[in-house]
Structure formats: structure tokens, C-alpha cells
KEKE-3310 file (N, C-alpha, C; in steps of 0.2 Angstrom, whole numbers, plus 5000, padded with zeros to 4 digits):
npx = (4695:4690:4701:4703:4690:4695:4708:4701:4694:4702:4708:4698:4697:4709:4710:4699:4705:4717:4713:4710:4721:4728:4721:4725:4737:4737:4731:4738:4750:4743:4739:4752:4759:4750:4751:4767:4764:4757:4767:4775:4776:4776:4787:4799:4796:4800:4812:4816:4816:4824:4837:4836:4837:4849:4858:4856:4862:4874:4877:4877:4887:4898:4899:4900:4912:4918:4916:4923:4936:4938:4935:4943:4951:4963:4969:4984:4990:4997:4999:5004:5002:5002:5005:5004:5005:4999:5006:5003:5007:5023:5032:5024:5014:5024:5028:5017:5014:5026:5018:5005:5012:5014:5004:4997:5001:5013:5030:5043:5051:5059:5068:5068:5071:5071:5076:5074:5070:5076:5077:5077:5063:5057:5049:5049:5052:5049:5052:5044:5045:5034:5029:5015:5002:4990:4978:4976:4976:4963:4960:4972:4973:4963:4965:4976:4971:4962:4973:4982:4982:4977:4984:4987:4985:4987:4985:4990:4989:4995:4994:5001:4999:4997:5013:5016:5008:5014:5030:5025:5024:5035:5044:5039:5042:5054:5057:5051:5061:5072:5070:5072:5084:5091:5086:5092:5104:5108:5105:5117:5131:5145:5159:5158:5142:5139:5147:5137:5125:5125:5131:5121:5112:5114:5113:5099:5094:5103:5095:5080:5081:5081:5070:5061:5066:5062:5046:5045:5049:5038:5026:5029:5027:5015:5007:5011:5008:5016:5019:5022:5027:5025:5029:5024:5029:5018:5013:5000:4986:4978:4962:4952:4938:4922:4914:4908:4906:4914:4927:4929:4931:4940:4952:4950:4954:4966:4974:4971:4980:4992:4994:4996:5006:5017:5019:5021:5034:5040:5043:5049:5061:5065:5066:5074:5087:5091:5103:5113:5107:5111:5125:5125:5122:5132:5141:5136:5135:5149:5154:5147:5153:5166:5165:5159:5173:5180:5177:5177:5189:5195:5187:5195:5207:5205:5203:5214:5223:5219:5220:5234:5238:5231:5220:5208:5209:5203:5192:5191:5199:5193:5184:5190:5196:5185:5178:5189:5189:5175:5178:5185:5178)
npy = (5337:5325:5320:5324:5316:5303:5302:5303:5293:5282:5285:5282:5268:5263:5267:5259:5247:5245:5243:5229:5224:5226:5223:5209:5207:5208:5199:5190:5191:5189:5176:5170:5171:5166:5154:5151:5153:5142:5132:5133:5126:5113:5111:5117:5105:5094:5100:5097:5082:5079:5084:5077:5065:5068:5071:5057:5048:5052:5050:5038:5035:5039:5030:5019:5020:5024:5008:5002:5007:4999:4986:4986:4976:4980:4989:4993:4985:4983:4973:4975:4967:4965:4953:4949:4936:4926:4910:4894:4881:4882:4876:4867:4877:4882:4873:4870:4882:4883:4872:4880:4888:4884:4876:4888:4892:4899:4908:4907:4922:4926:4922:4921:4915:4916:4914:4898:4883:4881:4890:4901:4908:4901:4908:4908:4919:4921:4930:4932:4934:4935:4929:4927:4924:4936:4933:4922:4928:4930:4917:4912:4921:4916:4904:4907:4913:4902:4894:4901:4915:4930:4945:4956:4966:4973:4981:4987:4996:5000:5011:5008:5012:5022:5025:5013:5009:5022:5019:5009:5015:5021:5009:5006:5017:5018:5003:5006:5017:5009:5000:5009:5016:5001:5000:5013:5010:5000:5006:5016:5023:5029:5031:5037:5041:5029:5024:5035:5030:5016:5021:5028:5016:5009:5015:5015:5002:5000:5007:5003:4989:4992:4998:4988:4979:4985:4985:4971:4970:4976:4969:4958:4961:4965:4953:4944:4946:4955:4949:4952:4943:4941:4930:4924:4916:4910:4906:4906:4911:4925:4929:4933:4947:4955:4960:4969:4960:4949:4957:4962:4950:4942:4953:4951:4938:4939:4947:4939:4929:4935:4938:4926:4920:4930:4926:4912:4914:4922:4911:4902:4906:4909:4896:4892:4899:4894:4888:4900:4907:4897:4900:4913:4915:4906:4914:4926:4920:4918:4931:4937:4929:4933:4945:4946:4940:4950:4959:4955:4953:4964:4970:4963:4966:4981:4980:4973:4984:4992:4987:4988:5002:5005:5012:5005:5006:5019:5021:5020:5030:5042:5041:5041:5051:5063:5059:5064:5076:5079:5078:5086:5099)
npz = (4673:4671:4675:4690:4694:4691:4698:4711:4711:4711:4722:4732:4729:4733:4749:4752:4749:4758:4773:4772:4767:4779:4788:4784:4784:4797:4804:4797:4806:4820:4819:4815:4826:4835:4832:4836:4848:4851:4847:4853:4869:4864:4855:4865:4873:4866:4863:4877:4878:4867:4874:4887:4880:4876:4886:4893:4884:4884:4896:4895:4887:4893:4905:4898:4895:4908:4911:4902:4905:4916:4913:4899:4890:4882:4890:4899:4912:4927:4941:4957:4975:4992:5004:5022:5035:5045:5053:5061:5058:5051:5042:5036:5030:5022:5013:5005:5001:4991:4982:4980:4971:4960:4955:4953:4942:4939:4949:4962:4963:4973:4990:5008:5021:5039:5057:5069:5075:5084:5094:5109:5107:5096:5085:5068:5052:5035:5021:5005:4986:4973:4959:4949:4937:4932:4929:4938:4951:4960:4964:4970:4982:4988:4990:4999:5011:5015:5020:5029:5041:5035:5041:5036:5019:5003:4988:4974:4958:4943:4927:4911:4899:4892:4889:4885:4872:4869:4866:4858:4847:4845:4839:4828:4820:4819:4812:4801:4798:4798:4787:4776:4776:4775:4763:4755:4760:4750:4741:4738:4733:4732:4747:4756:4760:4762:4773:4782:4782:4787:4800:4804:4805:4813:4825:4826:4825:4838:4847:4844:4846:4861:4864:4861:4870:4883:4879:4882:4895:4901:4897:4903:4919:4916:4912:4924:4941:4954:4969:4985:4999:5016:5031:5046:5061:5071:5091:5091:5081:5074:5076:5064:5064:5061:5068:5084:5093:5092:5089:5101:5111:5103:5108:5122:5122:5118:5127:5137:5135:5131:5145:5150:5144:5147:5161:5160:5152:5161:5175:5168:5163:5177:5183:5174:5178:5188:5190:5190:5202:5211:5211:5214:5227:5234:5232:5240:5253:5254:5255:5265:5275:5276:5277:5292:5297:5295:5302:5318:5318:5317:5328:5340:5336:5341:5355:5359:5356:5363:5379:5380:5378:5389:5390:5396:5410:5409:5415:5431:5435:5432:5440:5453:5452:5453:5465:5474:5471:5476:5488:5493:5490)
capx = (4690:4692:4709:4701:4687:4699:4709:4697:4690:4708:4710:4693:4700:4716:4706:4694:4710:4722:4713:4708:4728:4730:4719:4726:4741:4738:4728:4742:4757:4742:4739:4759:4759:4746:4755:4773:4763:4754:4768:4782:4777:4778:4794:4801:4795:4803:4819:4817:4816:4830:4842:4836:4839:4858:4860:4855:4864:4879:4878:4879:4893:4902:4896:4903:4918:4921:4917:4927:4943:4938:4937:4947:4956:4968:4973:4989:4989:5004:4995:5007:5000:5006:5001:5006:5002:5003:5002:5006:5013:5026:5036:5019:5012:5030:5027:5010:5014:5026:5014:5002:5013:5016:4996:4996:5006:5018:5036:5044:5057:5068:5063:5073:5068:5076:5077:5077:5067:5080:5079:5073:5058:5055:5047:5052:5049:5049:5049:5044:5042:5031:5024:5008:4998:4985:4969:4974:4976:4959:4960:4979:4971:4957:4970:4980:4966:4962:4977:4986:4976:4981:4983:4988:4984:4986:4987:4993:4989:4999:4989:5006:4993:5001:5020:5016:5008:5021:5033:5027:5023:5044:5046:5035:5043:5061:5057:5051:5066:5078:5070:5072:5090:5094:5087:5096:5112:5108:5107:5123:5138:5151:5160:5155:5135:5139:5146:5135:5118:5129:5130:5113:5106:5118:5107:5091:5093:5101:5086:5075:5082:5080:5063:5058:5066:5056:5040:5045:5048:5030:5023:5031:5026:5008:5003:5013:5009:5021:5017:5026:5022:5027:5023:5026:5028:5016:5009:4993:4983:4973:4956:4949:4932:4920:4908:4912:4906:4919:4934:4931:4932:4947:4956:4952:4958:4975:4977:4974:4985:4999:4998:4998:5012:5021:5017:5025:5041:5043:5042:5050:5066:5067:5067:5081:5091:5092:5112:5114:5105:5114:5131:5124:5120:5136:5145:5134:5136:5155:5156:5145:5157:5173:5165:5158:5179:5186:5174:5178:5195:5196:5183:5200:5213:5204:5202:5219:5227:5216:5223:5240:5238:5229:5213:5204:5209:5203:5184:5193:5203:5189:5180:5193:5196:5177:5178:5193:5184:5169:5178:5189:5173)
capy = (5337:5317:5317:5323:5312:5298:5303:5302:5286:5278:5286:5280:5260:5262:5266:5251:5242:5247:5238:5223:5221:5228:5216:5202:5205:5208:5193:5185:5191:5186:5167:5167:5171:5161:5148:5149:5153:5136:5128:5135:5123:5108:5114:5115:5097:5091:5101:5094:5075:5079:5087:5070:5062:5068:5067:5050:5045:5054:5046:5028:5034:5040:5023:5014:5022:5020:5001:5001:5006:4994:4978:4984:4972:4985:4993:4989:4987:4981:4973:4972:4965:4965:4951:4949:4932:4922:4903:4888:4877:4886:4871:4865:4880:4884:4866:4872:4888:4879:4868:4884:4893:4879:4875:4895:4893:4906:4905:4910:4926:4928:4919:4923:4911:4916:4911:4894:4881:4878:4895:4903:4911:4898:4909:4909:4922:4920:4933:4929:4939:4928:4930:4925:4927:4941:4931:4916:4930:4929:4911:4914:4924:4913:4899:4908:4914:4896:4891:4903:4921:4935:4950:4963:4964:4980:4980:4994:4995:5005:5011:5010:5010:5027:5023:5006:5013:5026:5013:5005:5018:5023:5004:5004:5024:5015:4998:5010:5022:5004:4999:5015:5014:4996:5003:5019:5008:4996:5011:5020:5023:5033:5026:5042:5038:5020:5024:5040:5027:5013:5024:5030:5012:5005:5019:5015:4997:4999:5010:4999:4984:4995:4998:4980:4976:4988:4980:4965:4970:4977:4961:4953:4965:4966:4946:4941:4950:4954:4947:4952:4939:4941:4925:4923:4908:4912:4900:4910:4914:4929:4927:4940:4948:4960:4964:4971:4956:4946:4960:4964:4942:4941:4957:4949:4932:4942:4951:4935:4925:4940:4936:4919:4920:4932:4920:4905:4914:4921:4904:4897:4910:4910:4890:4889:4902:4891:4887:4906:4908:4893:4904:4920:4913:4905:4922:4932:4918:4917:4938:4938:4927:4936:4954:4944:4938:4955:4963:4951:4953:4971:4971:4959:4971:4985:4977:4974:4990:4997:4985:4991:5008:5007:5014:4999:5008:5025:5025:5019:5034:5046:5039:5042:5060:5065:5057:5067:5083:5081:5079:5095:5104)
capz = (4678:4671:4680:4698:4694:4689:4703:4717:4710:4713:4729:4734:4730:4739:4754:4751:4750:4763:4778:4770:4766:4785:4793:4781:4787:4805:4805:4797:4811:4824:4818:4815:4833:4839:4831:4837:4855:4852:4845:4860:4873:4860:4853:4873:4877:4862:4866:4883:4877:4865:4877:4890:4877:4874:4891:4893:4877:4886:4901:4892:4884:4901:4909:4895:4895:4914:4911:4898:4907:4921:4909:4893:4890:4879:4896:4902:4919:4933:4947:4962:4981:4998:5010:5026:5035:5051:5053:5068:5055:5047:5038:5030:5025:5014:5007:5003:4994:4984:4977:4977:4966:4954:4953:4949:4935:4946:4950:4964:4960:4979:4996:5013:5028:5046:5062:5069:5079:5090:5097:5115:5106:5093:5080:5063:5046:5029:5017:4998:4980:4970:4949:4946:4932:4933:4929:4943:4957:4963:4967:4974:4988:4992:4995:5005:5016:5019:5026:5036:5045:5032:5043:5030:5012:4999:4981:4968:4952:4940:4922:4909:4895:4885:4890:4880:4867:4864:4864:4851:4842:4843:4838:4822:4818:4819:4810:4794:4797:4798:4780:4772:4778:4771:4755:4753:4760:4744:4733:4740:4731:4737:4752:4763:4761:4765:4782:4785:4783:4792:4807:4806:4805:4821:4832:4826:4828:4845:4849:4843:4854:4868:4866:4863:4878:4887:4877:4884:4903:4900:4894:4907:4922:4915:4913:4929:4944:4959:4976:4991:5005:5023:5035:5054:5066:5079:5094:5091:5077:5074:5074:5060:5065:5060:5073:5088:5098:5090:5091:5108:5110:5099:5112:5129:5122:5116:5132:5141:5130:5133:5152:5151:5141:5151:5167:5157:5151:5167:5175:5163:5164:5184:5183:5169:5179:5195:5192:5192:5207:5216:5213:5215:5233:5236:5231:5243:5258:5255:5256:5272:5281:5274:5280:5297:5300:5297:5309:5323:5317:5320:5336:5343:5336:5344:5362:5362:5356:5372:5384:5379:5381:5397:5390:5399:5415:5413:5420:5437:5435:5433:5445:5459:5452:5453:5472:5476:5471:5479:5497:5491:5491)
cpx = (4689:4696:4706:4697:4692:4703:4707:4694:4694:4709:4706:4696:4705:4714:4702:4702:4715:4720:4711:4717:4732:4729:4722:4733:4743:4734:4733:4749:4752:4742:4747:4762:4756:4751:4761:4771:4761:4759:4775:4782:4779:4786:4798:4801:4799:4811:4821:4820:4823:4837:4842:4839:4849:4860:4862:4861:4875:4882:4879:4886:4897:4902:4900:4910:4922:4921:4922:4935:4942:4941:4938:4951:4964:4972:4977:4990:4995:5001:5002:5003:5005:5003:5006:5001:5004:5002:5006:5010:5014:5028:5030:5016:5019:5029:5020:5010:5017:5020:5009:5003:5014:5008:4995:4999:5011:5025:5036:5052:5062:5061:5068:5067:5075:5071:5076:5073:5069:5082:5074:5064:5054:5050:5051:5049:5052:5048:5049:5043:5042:5029:5021:5005:4993:4980:4970:4976:4969:4958:4966:4977:4968:4961:4974:4975:4962:4967:4980:4981:4982:4979:4984:4986:4980:4988:4987:4991:4991:4998:4998:5003:4998:5008:5019:5015:5013:5026:5033:5025:5028:5044:5043:5040:5051:5062:5055:5057:5072:5076:5071:5079:5093:5091:5089:5102:5113:5109:5114:5128:5145:5151:5156:5146:5133:5140:5141:5126:5121:5127:5124:5106:5106:5115:5101:5090:5095:5097:5081:5077:5082:5074:5058:5059:5061:5047:5039:5045:5040:5026:5024:5028:5019:5006:5006:5015:5014:5018:5021:5024:5027:5024:5029:5025:5025:5012:5003:4993:4977:4966:4950:4941:4929:4915:4911:4910:4912:4928:4933:4933:4941:4950:4956:4955:4964:4976:4978:4979:4992:5000:5000:5004:5019:5023:5024:5031:5045:5045:5049:5060:5069:5069:5073:5085:5095:5100:5115:5113:5108:5123:5130:5123:5124:5141:5142:5135:5145:5158:5154:5151:5162:5173:5165:5167:5183:5184:5176:5185:5199:5193:5193:5205:5211:5203:5210:5226:5224:5219:5231:5241:5233:5221:5207:5203:5205:5197:5188:5196:5199:5186:5183:5193:5188:5177:5183:5189:5179:5171:5183:5184:5170)
cpy = (5328:5316:5319:5318:5303:5297:5303:5293:5278:5278:5282:5271:5258:5261:5262:5247:5239:5242:5234:5221:5223:5222:5210:5202:5206:5202:5187:5183:5186:5178:5165:5168:5169:5154:5147:5151:5146:5130:5127:5129:5114:5107:5113:5109:5095:5092:5098:5087:5075:5080:5082:5065:5060:5064:5061:5044:5048:5052:5040:5030:5033:5034:5019:5015:5021:5013:4999:5002:5001:4987:4978:4981:4974:4987:4989:4992:4983:4982:4972:4969:4963:4962:4950:4943:4928:4916:4899:4883:4880:4882:4870:4869:4881:4878:4867:4877:4886:4876:4873:4887:4889:4879:4884:4896:4900:4904:4910:4915:4928:4925:4919:4918:4913:4914:4903:4891:4879:4884:4896:4905:4904:4900:4911:4914:4920:4927:4930:4932:4933:4930:4926:4929:4929:4939:4925:4921:4930:4921:4910:4917:4919:4908:4900:4908:4908:4893:4895:4911:4927:4943:4958:4962:4973:4977:4987:4991:5001:5007:5014:5011:5016:5025:5016:5007:5018:5023:5008:5008:5021:5017:5004:5011:5021:5010:5001:5012:5016:5000:5001:5013:5010:4998:5007:5016:5003:5000:5017:5018:5026:5030:5033:5041:5033:5020:5027:5035:5021:5014:5024:5024:5008:5009:5017:5009:4998:5002:5005:4991:4988:4996:4992:4979:4980:4986:4973:4963:4970:4972:4957:4953:4963:4958:4943:4948:4950:4953:4947:4948:4938:4933:4923:4918:4912:4905:4902:4912:4921:4928:4934:4940:4953:4965:4965:4965:4950:4950:4959:4954:4942:4946:4956:4940:4933:4943:4944:4932:4929:4937:4929:4917:4923:4928:4916:4909:4917:4917:4901:4901:4910:4901:4889:4893:4900:4889:4895:4911:4905:4899:4909:4920:4911:4911:4925:4928:4919:4925:4942:4934:4932:4943:4952:4944:4944:4960:4960:4951:4960:4974:4969:4962:4979:4986:4974:4978:4993:4993:4986:4996:5010:5009:5011:5003:5016:5027:5025:5026:5040:5045:5042:5050:5064:5064:5062:5075:5086:5081:5086:5101:5104)
cpz = (4676:4676:4685:4698:4695:4695:4711:4718:4715:4721:4733:4735:4734:4746:4755:4752:4754:4769:4777:4771:4774:4788:4790:4786:4794:4807:4804:4803:4817:4825:4817:4823:4837:4840:4836:4844:4858:4850:4852:4865:4870:4859:4861:4873:4872:4863:4873:4883:4873:4869:4883:4886:4877:4880:4894:4889:4880:4892:4899:4891:4888:4904:4903:4892:4903:4913:4909:4899:4914:4916:4902:4891:4886:4883:4898:4907:4922:4938:4953:4970:4986:5004:5016:5032:5041:5051:5059:5065:5050:5040:5033:5029:5017:5009:5003:4999:4989:4978:4974:4972:4961:4949:4950:4945:4935:4945:4955:4964:4966:4985:5001:5019:5032:5052:5062:5075:5087:5094:5103:5111:5100:5087:5074:5057:5040:5023:5007:4994:4976:4963:4950:4942:4935:4935:4934:4951:4962:4968:4970:4980:4991:4996:4999:5010:5019:5023:5031:5037:5040:5039:5042:5024:5009:4993:4976:4962:4945:4931:4917:4901:4888:4887:4885:4875:4864:4862:4858:4845:4838:4840:4830:4819:4815:4813:4802:4793:4793:4790:4776:4772:4774:4765:4754:4752:4752:4739:4734:4735:4730:4744:4759:4765:4763:4773:4785:4787:4788:4799:4810:4808:4811:4826:4831:4826:4837:4850:4849:4848:4859:4869:4866:4867:4884:4885:4881:4891:4903:4901:4901:4916:4922:4914:4920:4936:4952:4966:4981:4999:5010:5028:5040:5057:5071:5083:5093:5087:5077:5072:5072:5063:5062:5064:5077:5094:5096:5090:5098:5112:5110:5104:5119:5126:5121:5122:5138:5140:5133:5141:5154:5150:5143:5158:5165:5156:5157:5172:5173:5165:5171:5185:5179:5173:5187:5197:5194:5199:5212:5218:5216:5223:5237:5238:5238:5250:5259:5257:5261:5276:5281:5279:5288:5301:5299:5301:5315:5323:5320:5324:5340:5343:5342:5353:5364:5361:5363:5378:5384:5379:5386:5396:5395:5406:5417:5415:5426:5439:5436:5436:5453:5459:5454:5462:5476:5476:5474:5487:5496:5494:5498)
residu = (UNK:UNK:UNK:UNK:UNK:UNK:UNK:UNK:UNK:UNK:UNK:UNK:UNK:UNK:UNK:UNK:UNK:UNK:UNK:UNK:UNK:UNK:UNK:UNK:UNK:UNK:UNK:UNK:UNK:UNK:UNK:UNK:UNK:UNK:UNK:UNK:UNK:UNK:UNK:UNK:UNK:UNK:UNK:UNK:UNK:UNK:UNK:UNK:UNK:UNK:UNK:UNK:UNK:UNK:UNK:UNK:UNK:UNK:UNK:UNK:UNK:UNK:UNK:UNK:UNK:UNK:UNK:UNK:UNK:UNK:UNK:UNK:UNK:UNK:UNK:UNK:UNK:UNK:UNK:UNK:UNK:UNK:UNK:UNK:UNK:UNK:UNK:UNK:UNK:UNK:UNK:UNK:UNK:UNK:UNK:UNK:UNK:UNK:UNK:UNK:UNK:UNK:UNK:UNK:UNK:UNK:UNK:UNK:UNK:UNK:UNK:UNK:UNK:UNK:UNK:UNK:UNK:UNK:UNK:UNK:UNK:UNK:UNK:UNK:UNK:UNK:UNK:UNK:UNK:UNK:UNK:UNK:UNK:UNK:UNK:UNK:UNK:UNK:UNK:UNK:UNK:UNK:UNK:UNK:UNK:UNK:UNK:UNK:UNK:UNK:UNK:UNK:UNK:UNK:UNK:UNK:UNK:UNK:UNK:UNK:UNK:UNK:UNK:UNK:UNK:UNK:UNK:UNK:UNK:UNK:UNK:UNK:UNK:UNK:UNK:UNK:UNK:UNK:UNK:UNK:UNK:UNK:UNK:UNK:UNK:UNK:UNK:UNK:UNK:UNK:UNK:UNK:UNK:UNK:UNK:UNK:UNK:UNK:UNK:UNK:UNK:UNK:UNK:UNK:UNK:UNK:UNK:UNK:UNK:UNK:UNK:UNK:UNK:UNK:UNK:UNK:UNK:UNK:UNK:UNK:UNK:UNK:UNK:UNK:UNK:UNK:UNK:UNK:UNK:UNK:UNK:UNK:UNK:UNK:UNK:UNK:UNK:UNK:UNK:UNK:UNK:UNK:UNK:UNK:UNK:UNK:UNK:UNK:UNK:UNK:UNK:UNK:UNK:UNK:UNK:UNK:UNK:UNK:UNK:UNK:UNK:UNK:UNK:UNK:UNK:UNK:UNK:UNK:UNK:UNK:UNK:UNK:UNK:UNK:UNK:UNK:UNK:UNK:UNK:UNK:UNK:UNK:UNK:UNK:UNK:UNK:UNK:UNK:UNK:UNK:UNK:UNK:UNK:UNK:UNK:UNK:UNK:UNK:UNK:UNK:UNK:UNK:UNK:UNK:UNK:UNK:UNK:UNK:UNK:UNK:UNK:UNK:UNK:UNK:UNK:UNK:UNK:UNK:UNK:UNK:UNK:UNK:UNK:UNK:UNK:UNK:UNK:UNK:UNK)
# end
């Protein structure tokens, strides 16, 4: 009986404790859930803020990279420019161009001048290849624009950073190998090893000189930009304008100038060819006189031939025959 009584008491206590535990557990779960629900917007907000910060950081990083690509002095860029210009003062501009190249601390790599003032058109052309320090390109272009009319301009930029760095790496590796070979050569004892090391050392030095020459070429092309300048001598410079009215005015002025130039050229050609016209007139007159003389001679010969053959009396004979026929009828 005591055992059943103890078991009943323990069962009653257990039933009394379980609801409390269940309520406390459920309360804990509910409070945890409420906490999660309550803090979720904050966490989401913090996550969004963190994401925005990360994005802004990434954007800032990418922006700094893009700016670095443009302004990074460590990048190896080769710039080339192409100009086409027109001028009415050809000789004066060539003198100014030489002074401008010297002022820009550059040099003339190649020049070619064609045409002569003694020619009929009077137009001359010049082609220049210039090497100008890259830091002075903007000032050089501004100075050119003040002296002549730029009809065409283009610029090309070649990024050789990777090739430059790769070449430098080859140079560093070859120098290290050269030092190692020299050390091995000093320690070599037999002739076969000495010859092998010397042969390899010769190859390394040849490759090293080749890469160093390539680096010097890169440095020259990077520091000095190549400019191709085509110069044309004209009697009228084109007036460059961005507005519609300015372009229309320039087009009308150009066409009127072309008409005037055409009339001038034709008049000059016609008057200049007067000696030829005189010679041609004399030849035509001689030909007409010869033809007229030949025609008169032929008519005279025909008349003489008719008189000899009696063809001149034929009309009278025909008339007499006709009259006889009429009488017979």
C-alpha cells in the first residue's frame, strides 16, 4: 500500500510539474520567436546597410581603379597622333614648326616637301614625322591650332604595360642566371664544364641584350609620342564651325569660291592659250583655201572634159529629136 501511495504522490507531482515546464518552454520558444521577429527587421536593415556599404566600397574601389587606369603613372602607354592641316603661309609655318618642335623639346624624325611655287597650281605639300615628349602634347596641339587650320586629328593609345613588365621580369631572371653562371664558372674545374657554362652564359647575355634593347625602345616610344603631320598649302583656309549657321555659311562661301576659282582658271587657260588659237586659226584658214582651190580646179577640169566630149551640145540634140517625134505623130 505504501508503494502505491508513494507512486500516486509521485505521479501527482509529475503531472503538476509538466504543465509548468511545458508553459515555460513554450514561453521561452514564443519569446525567442518574438525576439527573432522583432530583431529581424533590424538585422535586415543592418544587412542592407552593410550591403550598401559593401557596394559603395566596391564602387569606390572600382572607381579608384578606373581613375588609376587613366592617371596611374606606372602604366606604360604609347601615344601616336595624326594631323592634317591647311595654311596660306606655307614657308612661314614650316619655320614656325621647326621652332615649335625645338620649344617642345622634341625632334624631327622625317620630313618631305613636295611641289614648287613655280608650278601652275602653286600648291605645295609637306609630310612630317615628329617625336614630341608626351607631357608637351597638349601645348603642341594648342600651338598648332593657333597657326594653321586643323582639318583632321586622331589619336591612338597603346597600352604596353603587360609586355613591359614581362620584359623586365625576363631581364631580372636573366641577370640572376648570369650571376649564377659566373659563380659556377669560377668554381668549375674541368674543361667540359667551363665550355658548357660559357656557352650558356653567351646565350644569356645575348637574350639579356635583346630584352634590354626592347625596354629602351619601349621607353623611347612611351616618353616621346609619334606625330604625323600632313601640311597643305591652300589659297583659302577652311573656317571650322560647330553651329549650323556657321557650317552653312562656310559651305556657301566654299562653293562661291569654287565657282570663282573655276572662272578664273578657265579665263587664265583660255588667254594663256592665245598663241595656240592663232596657230590653229592659221591652219584652219590654210586648209579652207586649199580645199577651195581644189574644188575650183576640179570644176574647171570637169568643164574642159565636157567640152572635149561634146556633152555640152547634148541638150540641143535632145530638143531636135523631141520636135521630130512630135511632127511624125
